[in-house]
BAFI-3210 file (N, C-alpha, C; in Angstrom, 3 decimals, decimal comma, padded with zeros to 6 digits):
// residues 255
n [1|2|3|4|5|6|7|8|9|10|11|12|13|14|15|16|17|18|19|20|21|22|23|24|25|26|27|28|29|30|31|32|33|34|35|36|37|38|39|40|41|42|43|44|45|46|47|48|49|50|51|52|53|54|55|56|57|58|59|60|61|62|63|64|65|66|67|68|69|70|71|72|73|74|75|76|77|78|79|80|81|82|83|84|85|86|87|88|89|90|91|92|93|94|95|96|97|98|99|100|101|102|103|104|105|106|107|108|109|110|111|112|113|114|115|116|117|118|119|120|121|122|123|124|125|126|127|128|129|130|131|132|133|134|135|136|137|138|139|140|141|142|143|144|145|146|147|148|149|150|151|152|153|154|155|156|157|158|159|160|161|162|163|164|165|166|167|168|169|170|171|172|173|174|175|176|177|178|179|180|181|182|183|184|185|186|187|188|189|190|191|192|193|194|195|196|197|198|199|200|201|202|203|204|205|206|207|208|209|210|211|212|213|214|215|216|217|218|219|220|221|222|223|224|225|226|227|228|229|230|231|232|233|234|235|236|237|238|239|240|241|242|243|244|245|246|247|248|249|250|251|252|253|254|255]
n.u [097,459|094,376|090,861|089,217|090,924|091,444|088,880|088,488|090,535|089,610|087,199|088,259|089,672|087,544|086,287|088,278|088,454|085,918|086,013|088,096|086,980|084,772|086,034|087,377|085,508|083,944|083,004|082,302|082,626|083,678|082,015|079,710|078,594|075,769|073,990|070,876|069,838|068,014|066,582|064,858|062,613|061,699|058,766|058,557|057,813|057,673|058,696|062,053|064,721|066,859|070,046|072,340|072,985|073,864|073,296|070,897|067,544|065,593|066,730|067,251|065,781|065,926|066,923|070,317|072,604|075,649|078,227|079,708|080,780|082,591|083,830|085,916|089,443|090,118|090,114|092,873|092,289|089,448|086,874|084,849|081,432|078,176|074,576|071,272|067,689|064,497|060,932|058,049|054,674|055,213|057,921|061,212|063,876|067,374|070,475|073,992|076,984|080,414|083,550|086,366|089,341|091,860|090,359|088,456|087,000|086,052|084,201|081,729|079,296|075,835|075,103|077,677|080,923|080,773|081,309|083,979|085,040|085,214|082,554|079,086|076,386|073,040|071,144|068,108|065,106|061,831|059,873|058,922|060,046|062,775|062,593|061,083|062,809|065,326|066,684|069,609|071,218|073,902|076,352|078,788|081,160|080,792|078,191|077,438|075,673|074,655|071,822|070,154|067,930|066,823|065,138|063,240|063,301|065,738|066,213|065,815|067,296|068,752|069,623|067,755|065,465|066,704|065,094|063,467|065,413|066,232|064,351|065,174|066,233|069,228|072,038|075,326|077,990|080,632|082,596|084,948|087,378|088,034|089,410|092,055|093,388|092,629|094,532|094,486|092,527|089,013|085,750|082,613|079,280|076,258|073,038|069,726|066,542|064,148|061,502|058,587|056,949|058,478|059,747|057,857|057,489|059,262|059,675|057,460|056,191|055,871|054,374|055,388|053,694|052,787|054,217|054,969|057,463|060,667|063,437|066,963|070,297|073,263|076,168|079,701|082,269|085,333|086,715|088,870|090,626|093,646|093,479|091,549|088,287|085,509|082,754|080,011|076,618|074,562|075,930|077,653|078,086|080,396|083,171|084,652|084,617|081,345|078,422|075,919|073,992|071,191|070,134|071,408|070,486|069,483|066,760|064,316|062,152|059,195|057,859]
n.v [091,992|091,619|092,527|090,391|088,137|088,170|087,595|085,003|083,607|083,900|082,449|079,880|079,519|079,387|077,033|075,072|075,305|074,432|071,742|070,770|071,157|069,423|066,926|066,720|066,151|064,117|060,734|058,557|055,538|054,599|052,536|052,986|055,313|057,208|055,369|054,182|054,618|052,722|050,438|047,440|046,208|043,129|041,350|039,382|035,914|034,415|034,226|034,794|032,955|034,850|034,815|035,585|034,269|034,408|032,816|031,469|030,204|032,225|034,564|034,117|035,003|037,675|040,904|041,887|044,328|046,183|047,978|050,247|052,780|055,603|057,770|060,657|060,155|057,522|054,423|052,347|049,850|048,323|046,923|044,344|044,718|043,684|043,956|043,087|043,418|042,860|042,707|042,535|042,639|043,790|044,289|045,329|043,755|043,308|042,418|042,226|041,422|041,081|041,018|041,178|042,796|043,665|043,847|045,107|045,398|047,110|048,568|047,965|048,501|049,327|052,026|052,924|053,901|052,669|053,077|053,509|051,045|048,016|048,302|048,382|050,265|051,515|053,972|055,739|057,294|056,986|057,081|058,886|061,398|063,165|065,279|064,748|063,598|061,238|057,941|056,363|053,347|051,797|049,320|047,311|044,669|042,735|042,870|044,906|047,911|051,273|053,435|056,006|058,858|061,533|064,380|066,054|068,841|069,452|070,199|068,386|065,495|062,326|059,378|056,448|055,264|052,996|050,827|050,576|050,134|047,646|046,012|045,413|042,718|041,041|039,546|038,157|036,890|036,651|035,306|035,297|036,997|040,379|042,594|043,132|044,041|042,111|041,248|039,628|038,110|038,101|037,106|038,405|038,683|040,521|040,527|041,777|042,598|045,075|046,379|048,020|049,459|050,641|052,675|054,629|056,021|058,063|059,295|060,172|057,400|055,610|052,717|049,967|048,946|047,385|049,402|051,488|053,947|054,558|056,632|056,032|054,941|052,921|052,041|051,404|051,401|052,125|053,635|053,810|051,788|050,239|050,631|052,760|053,466|054,677|053,701|053,730|053,067|054,523|057,382|059,894|063,093|064,824|066,587|065,336|062,528|062,074|060,996|061,833|063,101|063,380|064,243|062,930|060,369|057,212|055,236|053,129|050,796|049,310|046,133]
n.w [132,536|130,984|131,442|130,657|130,813|133,567|134,506|133,476|134,812|137,419|137,299|136,818|139,189|141,041|140,161|140,618|143,394|144,142|143,266|144,888|147,440|147,383|147,048|149,420|151,362|150,475|150,885|149,453|147,903|144,558|143,488|144,842|144,008|143,159|144,147|145,416|148,648|150,136|152,263|152,134|154,365|155,380|156,449|159,374|159,654|161,872|165,345|166,201|167,853|169,699|169,051|167,770|165,418|162,260|160,062|160,454|159,821|160,041|159,024|156,350|154,105|154,304|153,140|152,464|153,420|152,895|154,595|152,981|152,804|154,244|156,874|157,309|156,637|154,285|155,850|156,909|157,908|156,956|157,804|156,468|156,741|157,413|157,360|158,428|158,529|160,028|160,764|162,989|164,281|166,742|167,140|166,021|164,340|164,295|162,821|162,763|160,964|161,178|159,707|161,163|162,538|164,996|167,366|170,065|173,326|175,915|177,435|179,923|181,063|180,620|178,499|178,507|177,118|174,473|171,793|171,571|171,489|169,433|167,419|166,451|164,997|165,076|163,844|163,865|162,710|163,738|161,587|158,555|158,614|159,700|161,386|163,619|165,372|166,581|167,320|168,710|168,767|169,993|169,906|171,366|170,508|172,414|173,175|174,889|175,287|174,335|174,487|173,115|172,893|170,793|170,666|168,109|168,233|169,175|171,780|173,762|174,895|175,665|177,609|177,009|179,425|181,884|182,590|180,358|178,410|179,205|178,104|175,606|173,790|173,410|171,744|171,405|169,407|170,138|172,606|174,028|176,151|175,502|176,421|176,096|173,046|170,162|167,561|165,290|162,549|163,073|163,240|164,074|165,451|166,086|167,428|167,851|169,404|169,273|171,033|169,802|171,530|173,537|172,228|171,571|173,900|173,929|171,401|168,797|167,167|164,210|164,030|162,220|159,263|156,162|153,725|155,391|156,156|157,462|158,503|158,428|159,412|159,281|161,108|161,580|163,897|165,721|167,797|169,697|169,132|167,808|165,122|164,122|162,698|160,729|159,512|157,163|156,098|154,407|152,805|154,698|154,322|155,422|156,799|158,841|161,173|162,184|163,364|164,153|162,340|161,094|158,690|156,686|156,703|155,296|153,929|155,452|154,195|154,809|154,151]
ca.u [096,347|093,164|089,695|088,730|091,818|091,187|087,595|088,684|091,334|088,723|086,294|089,050|089,941|086,327|086,061|089,244|088,063|084,747|086,454|088,856|086,069|083,974|086,866|087,839|084,469|083,235|083,472|081,562|083,462|083,155|080,914|078,528|078,090|074,431|073,187|069,701|070,026|066,751|066,610|063,519|062,487|060,712|058,024|058,879|056,707|057,715|059,606|063,338|065,556|067,903|071,272|073,437|073,299|073,633|072,873|069,683|066,456|064,870|067,369|067,639|065,094|066,117|067,918|071,595|073,314|077,033|078,652|080,795|081,229|083,412|084,013|087,324|090,321|089,823|090,917|093,718|091,467|088,095|086,294|083,569|080,344|076,879|073,442|069,945|066,614|063,146|060,006|056,716|053,731|055,626|059,367|062,129|065,002|068,572|071,671|075,216|078,079|081,638|084,829|087,133|090,654|092,145|089,081|088,558|085,740|086,392|082,988|081,042|078,009|074,890|075,317|079,097|081,522|080,930|081,799|085,433|085,350|084,732|081,168|078,131|075,407|071,791|070,512|066,851|063,915|060,731|058,897|059,554|060,567|063,773|062,283|060,504|063,899|065,890|067,334|070,846|071,550|075,300|076,601|080,119|081,170|080,394|076,772|077,184|075,123|074,035|070,592|069,807|066,906|067,069|063,914|063,449|063,555|067,121|066,310|065,707|067,936|069,282|069,562|066,494|065,430|067,305|064,039|063,063|066,547|066,284|063,403|065,875|066,872|070,439|072,957|076,597|078,679|081,980|082,544|086,228|087,713|088,698|089,926|093,297|093,039|092,945|094,972|094,231|091,163|087,985|084,392|081,664|077,929|075,379|071,621|068,844|065,106|063,703|060,036|058,099|056,252|059,380|060,133|056,793|057,577|060,242|059,489|056,331|056,651|054,975|054,554|055,388|052,834|053,239|054,233|055,565|058,858|061,482|064,769|067,929|071,639|074,013|077,557|080,704|083,365|086,274|087,440|090,068|091,462|094,886|093,144|090,198|087,580|084,140|082,113|078,588|075,813|074,296|077,055|077,531|078,973|080,874|084,626|085,271|083,638|080,218|077,275|074,666|073,558|070,065|069,820|072,041|069,934|068,782|065,366|063,812|060,820|058,641|057,053]
ca.v [091,049|092,380|092,159|089,064|087,142|088,134|086,910|083,567|083,088|083,850|081,315|078,667|079,400|078,922|075,648|074,244|075,352|073,569|070,353|070,433|071,088|068,197|065,740|066,666|065,678|062,963|059,447|057,553|054,767|054,668|051,606|053,443|056,551|057,155|054,285|054,561|054,032|052,255|049,039|046,846|045,418|042,069|040,995|038,056|034,959|033,796|034,888|034,095|032,903|035,865|034,095|036,117|033,323|035,052|031,834|030,740|030,283|033,486|035,640|033,701|035,779|039,112|041,568|042,158|045,529|046,310|049,324|050,462|054,170|055,908|059,174|060,976|059,521|056,104|053,721|051,212|048,683|048,592|045,585|044,055|044,751|043,453|044,136|042,666|043,917|042,348|043,245|041,964|043,633|044,379|044,457|045,369|042,865|043,735|041,601|042,642|040,459|041,853|040,310|042,245|042,619|044,708|043,888|045,582|045,645|047,492|049,025|046,861|048,925|049,953|053,459|053,247|054,446|051,492|053,505|053,431|049,639|047,513|048,677|048,609|051,245|051,673|055,270|055,698|058,085|056,025|057,668|059,383|062,747|063,226|066,402|064,261|063,142|059,937|057,113|055,680|052,151|051,513|048,042|046,770|043,275|041,874|043,062|046,053|048,933|052,513|053,705|057,408|059,488|062,947|065,018|066,807|070,257|069,589|070,679|067,285|064,246|061,613|057,933|055,769|054,757|051,668|049,821|050,381|049,525|046,226|045,278|045,026|041,407|041,156|038,417|038,376|035,628|036,662|034,876|035,455|038,287|041,243|043,824|043,333|043,989|040,924|041,804|038,715|038,072|037,652|037,396|038,470|039,121|041,077|040,465|042,264|042,829|046,308|046,513|049,335|050,209|051,483|053,836|055,646|056,799|059,132|059,960|059,667|056,242|054,960|051,267|049,589|048,050|047,435|050,745|052,449|054,299|055,201|057,076|055,286|054,654|051,897|052,446|050,569|052,257|051,533|054,883|053,703|050,650|050,638|050,946|053,345|053,637|055,149|053,226|054,045|052,504|055,717|058,302|061,087|064,030|065,731|066,475|064,518|061,562|062,550|060,181|062,460|063,985|062,643|064,680|062,008|059,024|056,568|054,875|051,774|050,650|048,082|045,380]
ca.w [132,295|130,743|132,262|130,266|131,389|135,007|134,713|133,230|135,919|138,587|137,117|136,996|140,624|141,700|139,774|141,354|144,799|144,283|143,138|146,087|148,593|147,290|147,256|150,799|152,266|149,934|151,380|148,707|147,001|143,185|143,231|145,576|143,428|142,580|144,716|146,209|149,967|150,694|152,678|152,202|155,584|155,216|157,663|159,905|159,722|163,195|166,278|166,246|169,051|169,539|169,406|166,952|164,351|160,967|159,051|160,799|158,845|160,192|158,267|154,998|153,065|154,554|152,313|153,129|153,001|153,348|154,963|152,029|152,841|155,413|157,230|157,490|155,660|154,082|156,857|156,531|158,254|156,471|158,016|155,824|157,718|156,792|158,264|157,999|159,396|159,820|161,756|163,140|164,799|168,012|167,276|164,887|164,586|163,575|163,015|162,084|160,840|160,940|159,539|161,806|163,163|165,991|168,082|171,449|174,036|177,286|178,136|180,588|181,600|179,700|178,256|178,569|175,901|173,610|170,481|171,580|171,236|168,142|167,681|165,362|165,454|164,320|164,076|163,121|163,016|163,570|160,681|157,332|158,792|160,770|162,275|164,877|166,226|166,231|168,330|168,327|169,539|169,699|170,564|171,119|170,063|173,535|173,445|175,764|174,402|174,806|173,740|173,321|172,064|170,493|170,184|166,890|168,468|169,593|173,153|174,715|174,507|176,815|177,531|177,280|180,790|181,988|182,608|178,968|177,703|179,586|177,264|174,376|173,869|172,604|171,810|170,707|169,129|170,695|174,004|174,707|176,732|174,527|177,023|175,359|171,638|169,377|166,281|164,182|161,994|164,010|162,778|165,187|165,094|167,120|167,051|168,911|169,200|169,919|171,038|169,374|172,577|174,328|171,423|171,580|175,133|173,761|170,121|168,035|166,409|163,263|164,112|160,801|158,493|154,782|153,181|156,328|155,893|158,479|158,097|159,236|158,917|160,012|161,225|162,242|164,351|166,681|168,023|170,519|168,765|167,135|163,735|164,159|161,426|160,871|158,293|157,093|155,007|153,601|152,982|155,534|153,638|156,459|156,670|159,887|161,678|162,991|162,968|164,569|161,269|160,517|157,328|155,751|156,846|154,193|154,159|155,680|153,606|155,362|153,192]
c.u [095,067|091,989|089,193|089,594|091,608|089,904|087,752|089,497|090,474|087,772|087,023|089,351|088,720|086,047|086,994|088,902|086,886|085,148|087,203|087,952|085,265|084,817|087,304|086,784|083,764|083,841|082,765|082,505|082,853|081,970|079,620|077,922|076,702|073,537|072,021|069,789|068,670|066,893|065,174|063,471|061,354|060,026|058,349|057,640|056,666|058,715|060,921|063,843|066,689|069,222|072,468|073,873|072,892|072,994|071,558|068,544|065,736|065,413|067,583|066,984|065,189|067,146|069,172|072,199|074,723|077,353|079,904|081,342|081,969|083,419|085,487|088,157|089,940|090,710|091,749|092,989|090,017|087,311|084,973|082,468|079,017|075,772|072,177|068,925|065,315|062,245|058,788|055,826|054,249|057,102|060,032|063,360|066,178|069,696|072,806|076,195|079,323|082,827|085,929|088,561|090,820|090,916|089,307|087,161|086,047|085,151|082,224|079,637|077,146|075,101|076,761|079,610|081,834|081,498|083,320|085,924|085,030|083,209|080,370|076,976|074,223|071,176|069,219|065,841|062,717|059,559|059,635|060,219|061,538|063,502|061,675|061,574|064,388|066,448|068,690|071,121|072,939|075,750|078,026|080,042|080,849|078,941|076,448|076,729|074,765|072,843|070,129|068,633|067,247|065,780|064,218|063,749|064,980|067,307|066,281|066,361|068,486|069,214|068,138|066,572|065,937|066,257|063,536|064,184|066,645|065,309|064,025|066,557|068,048|071,327|074,204|077,307|080,020|081,933|083,835|086,425|088,458|089,088|091,290|093,007|093,507|093,275|094,560|092,800|090,173|086,623|083,445|080,326|077,200|073,951|070,781|067,424|064,721|062,181|059,610|057,529|057,190|059,772|059,132|056,775|058,441|060,024|058,270|056,807|055,557|055,242|054,398|054,255|053,355|053,125|054,811|057,023|059,464|062,745|065,797|069,309|072,280|075,484|078,406|081,848|084,228|087,245|088,791|090,865|092,732|094,649|091,724|089,617|086,156|083,414|080,617|077,929|075,476|075,422|076,695|078,555|079,406|082,384|085,325|084,209|082,602|078,966|075,941|074,239|072,399|069,684|070,449|071,510|069,384|067,360|065,211|062,392|060,253|057,681|056,153]
c.v [091,850|091,827|090,764|087,962|087,031|087,372|085,399|082,925|082,934|082,661|079,984|078,424|078,859|077,456|074,719|074,193|074,431|072,107|069,914|070,261|069,816|066,981|065,607|066,147|064,440|061,676|058,311|056,848|054,769|053,758|052,005|054,701|056,331|056,077|054,844|053,856|053,781|050,777|048,544|045,896|044,407|041,760|039,568|037,184|034,223|034,520|034,110|033,920|033,893|035,247|034,501|035,157|033,928|034,104|031,132|031,062|031,620|034,560|035,321|034,524|037,288|039,676|041,842|043,427|045,524|047,774|049,651|051,881|054,444|057,405|059,426|060,394|058,052|055,284|052,597|049,900|049,012|047,281|045,392|043,895|044,651|043,607|043,614|043,159|043,210|042,953|042,347|043,029|044,376|044,763|044,720|044,565|043,308|042,745|042,175|041,475|041,226|040,904|041,282|041,822|043,763|044,943|044,212|045,735|045,864|047,892|047,830|047,214|049,529|051,463|053,901|053,687|053,318|051,843|053,535|052,012|049,279|047,494|048,773|049,451|051,321|052,991|055,289|056,708|057,182|056,590|058,267|060,747|062,787|064,363|065,941|063,835|061,772|059,237|056,669|054,551|051,707|050,334|047,579|045,266|042,281|042,093|044,141|047,216|050,224|052,795|055,106|057,818|060,963|063,522|065,907|068,274|070,522|069,984|069,557|066,040|063,588|060,117|057,448|055,176|053,319|050,555|049,539|049,711|048,033|045,375|044,865|043,683|041,397|039,935|038,735|037,039|035,522|036,357|035,169|036,875|039,138|042,597|044,167|043,089|042,697|041,386|040,938|038,740|037,458|038,069|037,372|039,013|039,618|041,001|041,010|042,476|044,077|046,363|047,931|050,140|051,022|052,739|054,975|056,467|058,046|059,964|059,351|058,581|055,718|053,460|050,704|048,647|048,145|048,859|051,803|052,700|054,970|055,735|056,393|055,282|053,614|052,276|051,337|051,483|051,505|052,629|054,704|052,425|051,162|051,030|051,519|053,511|054,047|054,842|053,520|053,254|053,636|056,728|059,472|062,088|065,141|065,529|065,674|063,588|062,203|061,832|060,857|063,536|063,308|063,071|063,767|060,574|058,524|056,223|053,401|051,730|049,293|047,442|044,362]
c.w [132,109|131,535|131,937|130,863|132,896|135,310|134,544|134,340|137,176|138,498|137,315|138,468|141,369|141,393|140,539|142,833|145,051|144,220|144,381|147,292|148,567|147,603|148,690|151,746|151,748|150,449|150,665|147,758|145,600|142,923|143,930|144,968|142,808|143,155|145,505|147,561|150,629|151,027|152,804|153,390|155,410|156,538|158,078|159,947|161,053|164,060|166,344|167,675|168,812|170,019|168,550|165,852|163,007|159,960|159,369|159,827|158,878|159,255|156,793|153,899|153,292|153,586|153,147|152,563|153,597|153,639|154,152|152,012|154,148|155,671|157,535|156,355|155,497|155,002|156,263|156,788|157,940|156,586|157,278|156,869|156,984|157,832|157,606|159,014|159,020|160,889|161,881|163,770|166,021|168,090|165,932|165,286|163,717|163,860|162,169|162,037|160,409|160,813|159,936|162,116|164,165|166,876|169,558|172,024|175,508|178,082|178,701|181,064|180,507|179,692|178,508|177,207|174,907|172,239|170,418|171,318|169,787|168,224|166,387|165,892|164,495|164,751|163,269|163,648|162,760|162,775|159,503|157,468|159,966|161,746|163,600|165,873|165,803|167,466|167,806|169,319|169,092|170,551|170,300|170,862|171,169|173,947|174,457|174,879|175,133|173,899|174,098|172,443|171,909|169,918|168,982|167,100|168,938|171,041|174,179|174,132|175,760|176,587|177,769|178,680|180,845|182,008|181,192|178,169|178,005|178,779|175,929|174,609|172,906|172,802|170,997|170,533|169,833|172,192|174,761|175,216|175,693|175,144|176,436|173,881|170,973|167,965|165,100|163,705|162,970|163,480|163,965|164,699|166,329|166,598|168,192|168,417|169,977|169,879|170,636|170,541|173,464|173,552|171,563|172,866|174,963|172,495|169,439|167,071|165,493|163,327|162,702|160,397|157,060|154,240|154,108|155,947|157,122|157,813|158,998|158,587|159,829|159,975|161,845|162,641|165,356|167,109|168,707|170,258|168,093|165,685|163,680|162,756|161,726|159,560|158,335|155,966|154,039|153,848|153,897|155,010|154,595|156,559|157,763|160,459|162,595|162,511|163,260|163,567|160,541|159,113|156,276|155,878|155,503|154,614|154,508|155,119|154,016|154,370|153,900]
res [m|n|a|m|h|k|y|l|h|y|r|l|f|l|l|l|l|l|i|f|s|f|s|s|v|s|s|v|l|p|e|e|q|g|k|e|y|t|y|v|v|r|k|a|s|g|k|p|v|i|n|a|d|w|d|k|k|f|w|r|k|a|d|t|e|r|l|n|n|f|m|g|e|k|p|e|h|f|p|p|t|q|v|r|v|k|y|d|e|k|n|i|y|v|i|f|l|v|d|d|k|y|v|r|a|v|a|k|k|t|n|g|r|v|f|q|d|s|c|v|e|f|f|f|s|p|g|p|d|t|e|r|g|y|f|n|l|e|t|n|c|k|g|i|f|l|f|e|y|h|k|g|d|g|k|e|h|g|f|v|d|l|a|d|a|a|e|i|e|i|s|h|s|l|k|e|n|v|e|n|e|i|a|g|p|l|t|w|s|i|e|y|r|i|p|f|d|i|l|s|k|y|i|k|t|d|v|p|v|k|g|t|k|w|r|a|n|f|y|k|c|a|d|k|t|s|h|p|h|w|l|t|w|a|p|v|n|y|p|k|p|r|f|h|l|p|e|f|f|g|w|l|e|f|k]
***
């Protein structure tokens, strides 16, 4: 084989290696390719009753996003998951709606291992730069949650103080016991209100006004169910499930 043939073979090898490497970590479905991951957060005109009602008037004009991406292998169970967000001068409001199966909820205490249950998660940096740090609020289908902060320097992180976490108002639609997994179809929702003033105790927070931008992502997981999955709104380009990667956050744009 002459030098030119060796060079061409080498170039072909590099091209195939690049294609294989990309396909092994990409989790973006075809319909999501090239999508701009910006969620427009509408301002609330009144205070809602936090009751996990997806169809109530408060949410009718809110934009709806779906969690169409995934981490790891494409899961056999890919539950349709939707999210909406609104805000006012003092709070940010979030609601999830999940058309699920294989539902489980074992964690019973705040800051327990809720991610092992049927769980939805909101990760966010309260400003346009993830370098300041981020929060993660993870909630199982029975409304049990954990709430953590991560300073931007990577040296300080931990659970938000329980007294501050108690200021979060949360509601869940699912009332039945789910310690034993429910295999059949089950739709559930989670709604909560996070006060801005508890956030500023941990990370510099840009309290939203028109034009404010935050970084964020939304997730759905169920680590210890019979059909585990790791779904995302904005794609996380990593070869195995890992949500703590703020460099892949999308944008919240407050209107």
